[in-house]
N, C-alpha and C positions, 0 to 999 in steps of 0.2 A: 642176469636172470637167473635163476637157477627153476627147473620144472622140477626137480626132486622137492624144492621148498615150496612150489605151489602146489604139488599134489598132498604134501602132507596138508597144508591148508586145507584143502577141497576135503581131505578124509575128516579132519576135526569137523569142516561145517556139516558133515554129512554124519555124523554122531549125534551133534548137538541137536541137529532137527529131528533126527530119528529118536532120541531120547527125551525131549523135553515137549511135554505135553504144551506148556504155552505157546511154542513154536508151530506145534502142528494146529491149535486151535486158531491161533494168528492167521497162519496162511490156510490151511486145507477148511477147517470146520468153517471158520467165517465167509470165506468166500464159497462154500458151499450153499449154505444157511441163505445169502444174501441172494444169491442166483434164484433161488426158491420161492424165497418171500416175492421178488422184482418179476421173477418168471409168471407168480399168479397174479401180479399187477398188469403185467404184460397182456395177458389172457382177458383180463377184467376191461382193459381199454378197447383190445382188439374186437371185442363184444358191444362194445358201448358205442366205440367211433369208428373210423377210418385206425387201419393197421398201420401207419406210419409212425404214430407217437409212440405205439406199443414197442416198433420194431427198434425203433431211437433208443427205446430206455434199455432195453437187453442188449442191444449191440455196445450202446455207451458202457454199461457194466463189465460187461466179457472186458472190453478192451482196456478201461479203468484198472481191472484187476491186475493185468499185465505191470502196470505203473506201479500199484500199490505195494506188490507181493515183491518187484525188485527192487523197488527203492528202504522198502521195509529191511530185508534181508542185508543190504549192505550197512545200514547203519544200526541194527539191533543186532548184526551179525558181532560187529564189533564192541558192544555193548556188554554181549554174552562174555566176554575176554576181559572186561574191565570189572563186571560182576564179580568173577569168578578169580578177580585178582592174576590173570593169566597175561596180559599185556605188555605189562614189562618183562614177564619171563620169556616171551615169544621174540621180543626185540633184542635180547641178549645173545641169541644165536646168529647166523648169520643172515637172518629172513631181513630183507630190506621192505621200504616201505611201497617200492612199487610193485612187488610180490605181493606181497598183503593186500593189495587194492586187486590189482588183477584177480588175484584167487577169490575176493569178495565180489568180484564182477560175476566172474563165471559161475560160481556158485548161485548169486543172484539170479542169473540167468537160467539157468538151470530148474530151479525153484517156480519161477515165473512161466516157464515153459509148460511144465509139470501141471502147473494150477489149470494155467488156460486150457490145457488139453481137459484135464476133468471136468471142469464150468462148462466149455462150450460142449462136450461130449452131453452132459446132464441137460441143457438147453437145448440141444437136436431130439432128444429121447424123450423129456417130457415135456416140452413147449412148442416143438416143432419148428426151433430155430436154429437151422442150419449155418454155423457163420461162412463155412465155405462157399456158401452161394454167392458172396462175396466176388471170389476167386483166389484160388491159392495164391497166386501173386501178389495178390494184395494183401491177404491176409498175412503174407513172408514183411512186405514191406511195412505194414502198420506195426508189426511185432519188431523190428529193427528198430523203427524209431521211437517206439514208445521205450522200449530200453536205453536206447542210449540218452534219452532224455531225463528216465530215472537215474543212469549211472550218473549224471551230473548233477543231480538233485542229492543223491546218494553222499557222493564226494564233499558237498559243500557243506552238509548238515555231519558227517563224519568228521570233518576237520574243524566245526564247531564244536563237536562235543570234546576233540581232544583239548582244544584252548579253554572252556569255561566247565568243563568237566560235567557229572551225571546232572547236576542240577537243572540243564536244561535238556535232560535225555527224552523228556515226553515230547520234542521236537522231532525225537527219531522218528516217531510213529504217527505223528499228528499235522506237520507241517506239509505234507504233499497234497492234503486235504485243500489246500487252499486254492491248488490250479484246477481242481475237479470244476469249478464253477465257469473260471477264467477259462477254458477249456473248451467251454460249452460241450461237455462231455454228452448230455443226454438231451440235446435241443440245440436247432441252430443258432448260428452267431448273433443274426439279427433278432432274438429275442432279448440279448444284453443291450443294456443301457447304452446311450451314444458315447459317453465319456469311457464306457470302459472296453469298447470295442478295439481301440486300436491298441490297448495292452494284450489283449485276447488274439491279437494278430504277430504280436511278438512272441508268443508261446510256440513251441514248433509243434505240439499235440492239438492244438486248434485246428491244426493242416489235416491232421490224421484224423480226428473224428468227423471232420467235414468231410472230408474223400471218404470216409466209411459209410456216413449217410447217403453220399451221392450215388456209392456202389451198391447200394439197396436196389436202386431200380437201375444202373448201369454198371455191370461190374469190372468195365476196362479198369486199367490202371489209370489212373491222373497223375501222371507224370509231373504237371506241374505243382500242384498240392505236394507231392513225395520230394520234390527238387527242393522246395521251399524248404519244407519242415525238416528234410537234413541236412541243408546248408546252416539254418540257425542251430540245430543240434550241433554242429562240428563246431560252431563258435561257440555255445554254452559248453561244451565239455572242454574245450579249451581253455576257457577262461576258470573253471571251475577245477580241471588239474592245477593250477598255476596258484589258484586260490590256496587248494587242499594243501599243497607244497608248502606252500610259504604258511600255515596255519599249524602243519606237521613241525615245522621248523621251531616255531613258535612255541609251541604247547614244552618243546624238549628244552629251549631255551630258558624258561622262566622255572622250569620242575614241573608246572602243571600234570605235562604226559605220565608222569610217576604219581603225583597227586592223585590224581584222578582214581586210581586203587586203593585211597586211603580211606 
């Protein structure tokens, strides 16, 4: 594994992000506008009823942006190389799949951290919601778990794009939203139908959002929830890595990898 090649990928990601209006809108503008809109909704809820649902809403949205931005950055980052017919050129070089994926994961984490910092600052300044009131340790553990989950979904979708081509590219930015209700992002798990709850408890992010809501009242770290979430994340990440490796190899065997740029 070459740090120089990984760095080259990161530089490319930086310039794509800097010079692409679409990426800027999808990552930064969309996140900012969403926080502003839901921030006003939370203020309305605070004035109409008790403040807990309002806090659940804005907290869930802040944490959800970590997932959305990270997963989007991995899959759409690869699509930019396909759209520009540059993917095959990159792999003609000594760059290998592990270096490519690692660079995408690092870039995605950096983008999600930046967006999270921006929207958290906005939420504190404009709407009086300081996420650090949950405790810095909690926020760090939430961020780590949400990122690992995003990597798993990103790897799976990346493999699917390589195998099936750009005809299913819409999944790259839409599939992740399937997990928003299943993770109980904005409400307690008890709200979900009884037949959905077992599924929710198989998703690592459910434990993150539940622990985050609990931290609104008790900022101590919920090590039980963190341990379950982290354990599930490790299992799913391993499965995703194996699946991606198989799909990547399959796409090259069938010629789909090169045909994606056609």
